SEGU-921540 format. One record per residue (C-alpha): residue number from 1; residue in three letters; x, y, z. Coordinates in nm, 4 decimals. Layout:
// SEGU-921540
PT   nr  rest         u         v         w
PT  NUM   ala         X         Y         Z
...
//
This chain:
// SEGU-921540
PT   nr  rest         u         v         w
PT    1   met    0.0000    0.0000    0.0000
PT    2   arg    0.1119    0.3597   -0.0572
PT    3   ser    0.1072    0.4106    0.3208
PT    4   asn    0.4413    0.2232    0.3199
PT    5   tyr    0.6069    0.5050    0.1256
PT    6   arg    0.8492    0.7357    0.3085
PT    7   arg    0.8929    1.1139    0.2844
PT    8   ile    1.1832    1.2358    0.0749
PT    9   gly    1.2443    1.4865    0.3512
PT   10   asp    1.3270    1.2053    0.5954
PT   11   phe    1.6349    1.1149    0.3943
PT   12   ile    1.7834    1.4406    0.2609
PT   13   his    1.9025    1.7761    0.3871
PT   14   leu    2.0002    2.1038    0.2257
PT   15   val    2.3644    2.1966    0.1673
PT   16   asp    2.4717    2.5582    0.1290
PT   17   glu    2.8459    2.5795    0.0662
PT   18   arg    2.9590    2.8963   -0.1070
PT   19   asn    3.2586    2.9497   -0.3339
PT   20   ser    3.3950    3.2166   -0.1000
PT   21   asp    3.7625    3.1507   -0.1771
PT   22   leu    3.6989    3.1189   -0.5536
PT   23   gln    3.8818    2.7860   -0.5622
PT   24   val    3.6152    2.6115   -0.7747
PT   25   thr    3.5948    2.7361   -1.1340
PT   26   leu    3.3844    2.4764   -1.3176
PT   27   leu    3.0438    2.6378   -1.3697
PT   28   leu    2.7502    2.4092   -1.4528
PT   29   gly    2.3915    2.4700   -1.5448
PT   30   leu    2.0886    2.2488   -1.4953
PT   31   ser    1.8783    2.1287   -1.7889
PT   32   ile    1.5125    2.0424   -1.8011
PT   33   ser    1.6193    1.6933   -1.9096
PT   34   lys    1.7673    1.6438   -1.5598
PT   35   glu    2.1328    1.6722   -1.6517
PT   36   phe    2.4166    1.9038   -1.5601
PT   37   ile    2.5375    2.0989   -1.8623
PT   38   pro    2.8184    2.3502   -1.9206
PT   39   ser    2.6816    2.6906   -1.8279
PT   40   val    2.6275    2.9454   -2.1051
PT   41   ala    2.5606    3.2318   -1.8631
PT   42   asn    2.7506    3.5547   -1.9106
PT   43   thr    2.9528    3.5780   -1.5887
PT   44   val    3.1527    3.8890   -1.6748
PT   45   gly    3.1499    4.1086   -1.3667
PT   46   thr    2.9692    3.8427   -1.1630
PT   47   asn    3.0748    3.7774   -0.8058
PT   48   met    3.1511    3.4056   -0.8267
PT   49   ala    3.2043    3.3907   -0.4498
PT   50   lys    2.8263    3.3848   -0.4084
PT   51   tyr    2.7849    3.0754   -0.6253
PT   52   lys    2.7116    2.7449   -0.4560
PT   53   ile    2.9557    2.4559   -0.4532
PT   54   ile    2.8121    2.1167   -0.5421
PT   55   arg    3.0136    1.8014   -0.4803
PT   56   lys    2.9977    1.4493   -0.6200
PT   57   ser    2.6843    1.2587   -0.5080
PT   58   gln    2.5004    1.5808   -0.4249
PT   59   phe    2.1888    1.7054   -0.6056
PT   60   ala    2.0867    2.0398   -0.7455
PT   61   cys    1.7329    2.1233   -0.8445
PT   62   ser    1.5126    2.4040   -0.9655
PT   63   ile    1.1739    2.4426   -0.8022
PT   64   met    1.0808    2.7520   -1.0018
PT   65   gln    0.8220    2.7336   -1.2807
PT   66   val    0.7660    2.3596   -1.2389
PT   67   arg    0.4033    2.4028   -1.3411
PT   68   arg    0.5020    2.5849   -1.6606
PT   69   asp    0.7700    2.3342   -1.7618
PT   70   lys    0.5724    2.0324   -1.6365
PT   71   lys    0.9018    1.8998   -1.5009
PT   72   met    1.1188    1.9485   -1.1964
PT   73   pro    1.4777    1.9931   -1.3171
PT   74   val    1.6985    1.7955   -1.0800
PT   75   ala    2.0320    1.6217   -1.1307
PT   76   leu    2.2863    1.4162   -0.9406
PT   77   leu    2.6505    1.5181   -0.9809
PT   78   lys    2.8423    1.2092   -1.0908
PT   79   asp    3.1002    1.3160   -1.3484
PT   80   tyr    3.2915    1.5747   -1.1450
PT   81   asp    3.4284    1.5907   -0.7917
PT   82   glu    3.3055    1.9468   -0.7501
PT   83   ala    3.1556    2.2364   -0.9452
PT   84   ile    2.9741    2.5627   -0.8862
PT   85   ile    2.6161    2.6424   -0.9785
PT   86   ser    2.3809    2.9371   -0.9511
PT   87   gln    2.2817    3.0334   -0.5999
PT   88   ala    1.9196    3.0090   -0.7177
PT   89   tyr    1.9399    2.6265   -0.7164
PT   90   pro    1.8820    2.4382   -0.3900
PT   91   val    2.1600    2.1856   -0.3302
PT   92   phe    2.0871    1.8803   -0.1189
PT   93   glu    2.2353    1.5439   -0.0319
PT   94   val    2.1250    1.2107    0.1085
PT   95   lys    2.1858    1.1904    0.4842
PT   96   asn    2.2769    0.8207    0.4897
PT   97   pro    2.3715    0.6534    0.1570
PT   98   glu    2.3558    0.3141    0.3307
PT   99   glu    1.9846    0.3689    0.3801
PT  100   leu    1.8982    0.5457    0.0544
PT  101   met    2.1340    0.5407   -0.2431
PT  102   pro    2.1604    0.8801   -0.4202
PT  103   glu    2.1406    0.6960   -0.7559
PT  104   tyr    1.8188    0.5241   -0.6496
PT  105   leu    1.6652    0.8579   -0.5486
PT  106   met    1.7698    1.0081   -0.8828
PT  107   met    1.6019    0.7186   -1.0631
PT  108   trp    1.2804    0.7863   -0.8733
PT  109   met    1.2906    1.1546   -0.9608
PT  110   ser    1.3484    1.0675   -1.3289
PT  111   arg    1.0039    0.9095   -1.3564
PT  112   ser    0.7338    1.0945   -1.5479
PT  113   glu    0.4969    1.0221   -1.2593
PT  114   phe    0.7276    1.2152   -1.0255
PT  115   asp    0.7116    1.5175   -1.2556
PT  116   arg    0.3331    1.4944   -1.2776
PT  117   glu    0.3074    1.4944   -0.8991
PT  118   ala    0.5517    1.7859   -0.8724
PT  119   cys    0.3483    1.9776   -1.1316
PT  120   phe    0.0273    1.9062   -0.9382
PT  121   leu    0.1800    2.0327   -0.6146
PT  122   ala    0.3176    2.3421   -0.7881
PT  123   val   -0.0334    2.4600   -0.8733
PT  124   gly   -0.0520    2.6266   -0.5341
PT  125   gly    0.2961    2.7750   -0.5526
PT  126   val    0.3909    3.1319   -0.6405
PT  127   arg    0.4290    3.1661   -1.0226
PT  128   gly    0.3927    2.7908   -1.0599
PT  129   ser    0.6866    2.7098   -0.8333
PT  130   leu    0.7083    2.3977   -0.6206
PT  131   glu    0.7430    2.4897   -0.2558
PT  132   trp    1.0445    2.3254   -0.0904
PT  133   glu    0.8258    2.1955    0.1902
PT  134   asp    0.5962    2.0266   -0.0619
PT  135   phe    0.8968    1.8620   -0.2266
PT  136   leu    1.0064    1.7241    0.1104
PT  137   glu    0.6582    1.5764    0.1582
PT  138   met    0.6744    1.3777   -0.1659
PT  139   lys    0.7170    1.0070   -0.1006
PT  140   leu    0.8894    0.7018   -0.2431
PT  141   pro    0.9253    0.3320   -0.1560
PT  142   ile    1.2636    0.2482   -0.0027
PT  143   pro    1.3564   -0.1206   -0.0247
PT  144   pro    1.6590   -0.2714    0.1527
PT  145   ile    1.9915   -0.1330    0.0355
PT  146   glu    2.0805   -0.4623   -0.1392
PT  147   lys    1.7661   -0.4308   -0.3502
PT  148   gln    1.8475   -0.0676   -0.4287
PT  149   arg    2.1960   -0.1660   -0.5435
PT  150   ala    2.0548   -0.4339   -0.7744
PT  151   ile    1.8055   -0.1912   -0.9279
PT  152   val    2.0680    0.0792   -0.9757
PT  153   gln    2.3119   -0.1676   -1.1323
PT  154   glu    2.0492   -0.2897   -1.3788
PT  155   tyr    1.9608    0.0685   -1.4649
PT  156   asn    2.3250    0.1774   -1.5048
PT  157   thr    2.4040   -0.1183   -1.7308
PT  158   ile    2.1415    0.0024   -1.9768
PT  159   val    2.2316    0.3712   -1.9407
PT  160   asn    2.5981    0.2939   -2.0064
PT  161   arg    2.5082    0.0944   -2.3180
PT  162   ile    2.3096    0.3907   -2.4478
PT  163   lys    2.6038    0.6225   -2.3772
PT  164   leu    2.8369    0.3836   -2.5614
PT  165   asn    2.6027    0.3799   -2.8614
PT  166   glu    2.5971    0.7589   -2.8599
PT  167   glu    2.9760    0.7747   -2.8436
PT  168   ile    3.0091    0.5296   -3.1334
PT  169   asn    2.7558    0.7260   -3.3351
PT  170   gln    2.9434    1.0474   -3.2628
PT  171   lys    3.2604    0.8905   -3.4063
PT  172   leu    3.0708    0.7606   -3.7094
PT  173   glu    2.9203    1.1027   -3.7715
PT  174   glu    3.2625    1.2651   -3.7460
PT  175   thr    3.3895    1.0095   -3.9981
PT  176   ala    3.1053    1.0875   -4.2389
PT  177   gln    3.1712    1.4607   -4.2102
PT  178   ala    3.5449    1.4108   -4.2616
PT  179   ile    3.4818    1.2074   -4.5777
PT  180   tyr    3.2474    1.4766   -4.7099
PT  181   lys    3.5061    1.7475   -4.6408
PT  182   his    3.7829    1.5420   -4.8042
PT  183   trp    3.5750    1.4785   -5.1147
PT  184   phe    3.3779    1.8006   -5.1612
PT  185   val    3.5593    2.0775   -4.9743
PT  186   asp    3.9193    1.9716   -5.0300
PT  187   phe    3.8205    1.8032   -5.3614
PT  188   glu    4.0316    1.4969   -5.2904
PT  189   phe    3.7692    1.2452   -5.4017
PT  190   pro    3.9045    0.9327   -5.5772
PT  191   ile    3.9567    0.9936   -5.9468
PT  192   ser    3.7034    0.7947   -6.1476
PT  193   lys    3.7668    0.5650   -6.4396
PT  194   glu    3.5566    0.7926   -6.6592
PT  195   tyr    3.7876    1.0866   -6.5851
PT  196   thr    4.1076    0.8905   -6.6509
PT  197   glu    3.9683    0.7729   -6.9854
PT  198   ala    3.8741    1.1294   -7.0768
PT  199   val    4.2228    1.2657   -7.0021
PT  200   gly    4.4075    0.9547   -7.1177
PT  201   lys    4.5778    0.8870   -6.7832
PT  202   pro    4.4590    0.5451   -6.6571
PT  203   glu    4.7310    0.5453   -6.3894
PT  204   leu    4.5368    0.8181   -6.1976
PT  205   glu    4.2328    0.6024   -6.1275
PT  206   gly    4.1522    0.5974   -5.7540
PT  207   lys    4.4031    0.8676   -5.6611
PT  208   pro    4.2948    1.1890   -5.4814
PT  209   tyr    4.1735    1.4373   -5.7406
PT  210   lys    4.3166    1.7791   -5.6555
PT  211   ser    4.6575    1.6728   -5.5234
PT  212   ser    4.7012    1.4424   -5.8248
PT  213   gly    4.6674    1.7293   -6.0683
PT  214   gly    4.2932    1.7091   -6.1345
PT  215   glu    4.1726    1.9994   -6.3480
PT  216   met    4.0327    2.2913   -6.1488
PT  217   glu    3.8716    2.6198   -6.2519
PT  218   tyr    3.7792    2.9350   -6.0650
PT  219   asn    3.4095    2.9979   -6.0046
PT  220   asp    3.2955    3.3541   -5.9456
PT  221   ser    2.9787    3.2553   -5.7577
PT  222   leu    3.1671    3.0442   -5.5058
PT  223   glu    3.4783    3.2620   -5.5132
PT  224   lys    3.7041    2.9586   -5.5234
PT  225   glu    3.8324    2.6869   -5.7530
PT  226   val    3.6183    2.3810   -5.8161
PT  227   pro    3.6769    2.0748   -6.0355
PT  228   lys    3.6480    2.1581   -6.4042
PT  229   asn    3.3060    2.1095   -6.5647
PT  230   trp    3.1200    2.0807   -6.2338
PT  231   glu    2.7915    2.2680   -6.2464
PT  232   val    2.7456    2.5467   -5.9922
PT  233   lys    2.3818    2.6138   -5.9158
PT  234   pro    2.1502    2.7212   -5.6320
PT  235   phe    2.1092    2.4677   -5.3532
PT  236   thr    1.7373    2.4512   -5.4352
PT  237   glu    1.8177    2.3188   -5.7829
PT  238   val    2.0215    2.0322   -5.6411
PT  239   val    1.7489    1.9398   -5.3918
PT  240   ser    1.3826    2.0257   -5.3546
PT  241   leu    1.2446    2.1842   -5.0384
PT  242   lys    0.9051    2.0608   -4.9260
PT  243   gly    0.6829    2.1979   -4.6516
PT  244   gly    0.4693    2.0295   -4.3904
PT  245   gly    0.1487    2.0943   -4.2051
PT  246   thr   -0.0502    2.0138   -3.8944
PT  247   pro   -0.4065    1.8814   -3.8846
PT  248   ser   -0.6519    2.0275   -3.6379
PT  249   thr   -0.5450    1.9579   -3.2820
PT  250   asn   -0.9091    1.9679   -3.1758
PT  251   ile   -1.0114    1.6605   -3.3739
PT  252   gln   -0.9188    1.3569   -3.1682
PT  253   ile   -0.9349    1.1012   -3.4491
PT  254   tyr   -0.6445    1.2749   -3.6245
PT  255   trp   -0.3975    1.1965   -3.3467
PT  256   asn   -0.2256    0.9106   -3.1642
PT  257   gly   -0.2067    0.6798   -3.4636
PT  258   asn    0.0918    0.4909   -3.6044
PT  259   ile    0.2313    0.7601   -3.8386
PT  260   pro    0.5283    0.9465   -3.6846
PT  261   phe    0.4795    1.3247   -3.6985
PT  262   phe    0.8112    1.5100   -3.6979
PT  263   thr    0.8439    1.8490   -3.5250
PT  264   pro    1.1527    2.0468   -3.4127
PT  265   lys    1.1203    1.8857   -3.0681
PT  266   asp    1.2067    1.5500   -3.2266
PT  267   ile    1.5624    1.6458   -3.3244
PT  268   ala    1.7789    1.3633   -3.1924
PT  269   lys    2.1362    1.3531   -3.0626
PT  270   ser    2.2270    1.1329   -3.3556
PT  271   tyr    2.1613    1.1729   -3.7277
PT  272   tyr    1.8341    0.9774   -3.7222
PT  273   thr    1.5049    1.0461   -3.5490
PT  274   thr    1.3675    0.7059   -3.4513
PT  275   lys    1.0695    0.8205   -3.2457
PT  276   thr    0.8449    1.1263   -3.2508
PT  277   ile    0.6519    1.2803   -2.9651
PT  278   lys    0.3343    1.3045   -3.1726
PT  279   thr    0.1783    1.0590   -3.4154
PT  280   leu   -0.1000    1.0858   -3.6721
PT  281   thr   -0.3748    0.8555   -3.7880
PT  282   pro   -0.4396    0.8092   -4.1618
PT  283   glu   -0.7292    1.0535   -4.1191
PT  284   gly   -0.4932    1.3082   -3.9660
PT  285   leu   -0.2465    1.2730   -4.2533
PT  286   ala   -0.5269    1.3088   -4.5063
PT  287   asn   -0.6402    1.6325   -4.3417
PT  288   cys   -0.3112    1.8209   -4.3291
PT  289   ser   -0.0823    1.9644   -4.5933
PT  290   ser    0.2068    1.7323   -4.5089
PT  291   lys    0.2814    1.4374   -4.7318
PT  292   leu    0.4251    1.1096   -4.6063
PT  293   phe    0.8000    1.1458   -4.6501
PT  294   glu    1.0180    0.8443   -4.7234
PT  295   lys    1.2887    0.6956   -4.5034
PT  296   asp    1.6140    0.8975   -4.5193
PT  297   thr    1.4257    1.2192   -4.5925
PT  298   ile    1.6210    1.5062   -4.4372
PT  299   phe    1.4241    1.7356   -4.2089
PT  300   ile    1.5530    2.0879   -4.1345
PT  301   thr    1.4112    2.2911   -3.8474
PT  302   ala    1.3045    2.6342   -3.9697
PT  303   arg    1.1719    2.7758   -3.6412
PT  304   gly    1.2452    2.7227   -3.2765
PT  305   thr    1.5811    2.5456   -3.2718
PT  306   val    1.6713    2.6746   -3.6178
PT  307   gly    1.8963    2.4991   -3.8646
PT  308   glu    1.9139    2.1519   -3.7115
PT  309   thr    1.8885    1.8426   -3.9300
PT  310   ser    1.7564    1.4918   -3.8813
PT  311   leu    1.6916    1.1974   -4.1083
PT  312   ala    1.3693    1.0005   -4.0977
PT  313   ser    1.4291    0.6433   -3.9810
PT  314   arg    1.1018    0.5401   -4.1474
PT  315   glu    0.8134    0.7059   -4.3303
PT  316   met    0.7096    1.0220   -4.1424
PT  317   ala    0.4877    1.3254   -4.1783
PT  318   met    0.6172    1.6707   -4.0794
PT  319   asn    0.4798    1.9936   -3.9359
PT  320   gln    0.5054    2.3402   -4.0848
PT  321   ser    0.8031    2.4473   -3.8700
PT  322   cys    1.0400    2.2374   -4.0825
PT  323   tyr    1.1556    2.1819   -4.4371
PT  324   ala    1.1967    1.8396   -4.5935
PT  325   ile    1.4833    1.7946   -4.8381
PT  326   val    1.4072    1.5728   -5.1346
PT  327   pro    1.7192    1.5138   -5.3539
PT  328   asn    1.7009    1.5229   -5.7324
PT  329   glu    1.7168    1.1968   -5.9236
PT  330   lys    2.0965    1.1606   -5.9123
PT  331   ile    2.1650    1.2851   -5.5559
PT  332   asn    2.1771    1.0221   -5.2811
PT  333   pro    2.0425    1.1127   -4.9329
PT  334   tyr    2.3857    1.0928   -4.7689
PT  335   phe    2.5346    1.3578   -4.9950
PT  336   ala    2.2167    1.5663   -4.9644
PT  337   his    2.2386    1.5467   -4.5841
PT  338   gln    2.6050    1.6447   -4.5650
PT  339   leu    2.5538    1.9194   -4.8232
PT  340   ala    2.2580    2.0552   -4.6241
PT  341   lys    2.4662    2.0581   -4.3052
PT  342   his    2.7424    2.2424   -4.4919
PT  343   val    2.4971    2.5012   -4.6279
PT  344   leu    2.3373    2.5491   -4.2851
PT  345   asn    2.6770    2.6006   -4.1225
PT  346   thr    2.7502    2.8672   -4.3825
PT  347   leu    2.4187    3.0389   -4.3116
PT  348   lys    2.4827    3.0279   -3.9364
PT  349   asn    2.8324    3.1728   -3.9795
PT  350   glu    2.6927    3.4528   -4.1953
PT  351   ala    2.4329    3.5252   -3.9250
PT  352   ile    2.6927    3.5937   -3.6530
PT  353   gly    2.5934    3.9191   -3.4876
PT  354   ala    2.2362    3.8820   -3.6102
PT  355   val    1.9471    3.6882   -3.4632
PT  356   phe    1.8989    3.3574   -3.6446
PT  357   lys    1.5275    3.3190   -3.5713
PT  358   ala    1.3923    3.1432   -3.8767
PT  359   leu    1.4820    2.9937   -4.2123
PT  360   val    1.2923    3.0837   -4.5265
PT  361   thr    1.3156    2.9486   -4.8799
PT  362   arg    1.5169    3.2432   -5.0086
PT  363   asp    1.7935    3.1604   -4.7588
PT  364   phe    1.8476    2.8335   -4.9429
PT  365   glu    1.7944    2.9835   -5.2881
PT  366   ser    2.0788    3.2266   -5.2256
PT  367   lys    2.3355    2.9546   -5.1571
PT  368   met    2.5293    2.8388   -5.4595
PT  369   val    2.6807    2.4892   -5.4522
PT  370   ala    2.8919    2.2776   -5.6843
PT  371   glu    2.7158    1.9634   -5.8065
PT  372   pro    2.9554    1.6686   -5.8549
PT  373   his    2.9352    1.4309   -6.1482
PT  374   arg    2.7110    1.1293   -6.1154
PT  375   glu    2.9893    0.8699   -6.0817
PT  376   ile    3.1459    1.0662   -5.7929
PT  377   leu    2.8127    1.0875   -5.6141
PT  378   leu    2.7639    0.7167   -5.6623
PT  379   gly    3.1030    0.6441   -5.5070
PT  380   phe    3.0298    0.8769   -5.2149
PT  381   gly    2.6940    0.7092   -5.1550
PT  382   asn    2.8585    0.3660   -5.1517
PT  383   ala    3.1213    0.4906   -4.9041
PT  384   leu    2.8719    0.6471   -4.6632
PT  385   lys    2.5841    0.4005   -4.6758
PT  386   pro    2.7460    0.1520   -4.4293
PT  387   ile    2.8189    0.4399   -4.1900
PT  388   tyr    2.4625    0.5720   -4.1998
PT  389   asp    2.3219    0.2185   -4.1711
PT  390   lys    2.5296    0.1591   -3.8567
PT  391   ile    2.4212    0.4927   -3.7076
PT  392   leu    2.0568    0.3986   -3.7652
PT  393   ile    2.0985    0.0517   -3.6128
PT  394   leu    2.2595    0.1937   -3.2978
PT  395   ser    1.9963    0.4680   -3.2737
PT  396   gln    1.7164    0.2122   -3.2962
PT  397   gln    1.8905   -0.0065   -3.0402
PT  398   ser    1.9169    0.2886   -2.8027
PT  399   glu    1.5469    0.3585   -2.8456
PT  400   lys    1.4669    0.0030   -2.7394
PT  401   leu    1.7022    0.0382   -2.4421
PT  402   lys    1.5201    0.3563   -2.3383
PT  403   glu    1.1982    0.1582   -2.3361
PT  404   leu    1.3675   -0.0869   -2.0974
PT  405   ile    1.4636    0.2059   -1.8755
PT  406   asp    1.1007    0.3147   -1.8673
PT  407   leu    1.0037   -0.0359   -1.7588
PT  408   ile    1.2628   -0.0354   -1.4801
PT  409   leu    1.1413    0.3022   -1.3565
PT  410   ala    0.7807    0.1879   -1.3727
PT  411   arg    0.8678   -0.1233   -1.1714
PT  412   met    0.9868    0.0946   -0.8859
PT  413   thr    0.6271    0.1645   -0.7907
PT  414   met    0.5753   -0.2092   -0.7334
PT  415   leu    0.8273   -0.2031   -0.4527
PT  416   glu    0.5527   -0.1012   -0.2119
PT  417   asn    0.4498   -0.4672   -0.2132
PT  418   glu    0.7983   -0.5770   -0.1099
PT  419   his    0.9868   -0.5291    0.2124
PT  420   ile    1.0139   -0.1569    0.2912
PT  421   val    1.2584    0.0098    0.5263
PT  422   thr    1.0696    0.1482    0.8255
//
């Protein structure tokens, strides 16, 4: 029964250690996804002596605007021995780790049900804040420490596998970007058989183009040399930009179907989006201006988090805050994706000092790009397909592992039927 739950306040206490001697310099922020992140705050002229010190195995949280965010940002410091954070964040620690493991408490506070309860309690708070006293009154089941250790170990095994997948994908993405740069920025793509036959130099086949004396010519639009006879044209002539749309949110039968509906909130850490927050029914798709885009379609966020890209892991619809890139008949999706990222980086660099709030079609129309010959694109597609396939496999695996995490967190509520520490 829930009467067996114990107050969080019975097991924690506040810590208020200030950086008075300025010995701690690592400044962290707190994200709504319950992680510590490098702070982006402008600290010029700030008295860092007033900042709070947080040490390993201590928590920081934000109880402000919980109702607005529908989450209580809270995180456990695990990756650093010490750091400093804003004095606005309460810092607390577990009184006795042999009675309640900090990792177990963090797991409990990671549950969506915890956030729902915090949001409910924040209704009575000033400006939607959760009162500290109400937080202390929230409850959780506390099994014997051996049981806690087993649960935490199971959880960490899965979390570490997800982190490993993300690290591998990061390396794969860096490899893909390096290959693109080598081929289409440095122009050191392997010389094709067709080119060697045209110039009568079969010994050049497979060698890097530019450094092996490949013919180059200056292009006024790009203000640089490009391989001879490459066409230079607007980005929107190499790919097509398609828009999306949203069906009425008031018609229930349009929503919660089996058609993924991509929005800027679905941008993933990796190249591929494998799961979307919202889904449509066939009726919903039929009643919005979005088409069903194929796997490997490239989505670009045009509003909100502007200029981010993601590939569809399966057929998906898309809302109006994004563009979908559809390559022409000879462009493979891997080249189109890397080219889009290159164009977006150029646009972002040009926007330094200005506010990059939205992307419009003319932004893409203004960017001139060099279109490689078909045989070069084919070779690039063959080189990158195994990399993209591996990224997708690991991303899908991580999504399944996250579902296992949800199951573990959900199982924690069943502990009320087991032996509880009293």
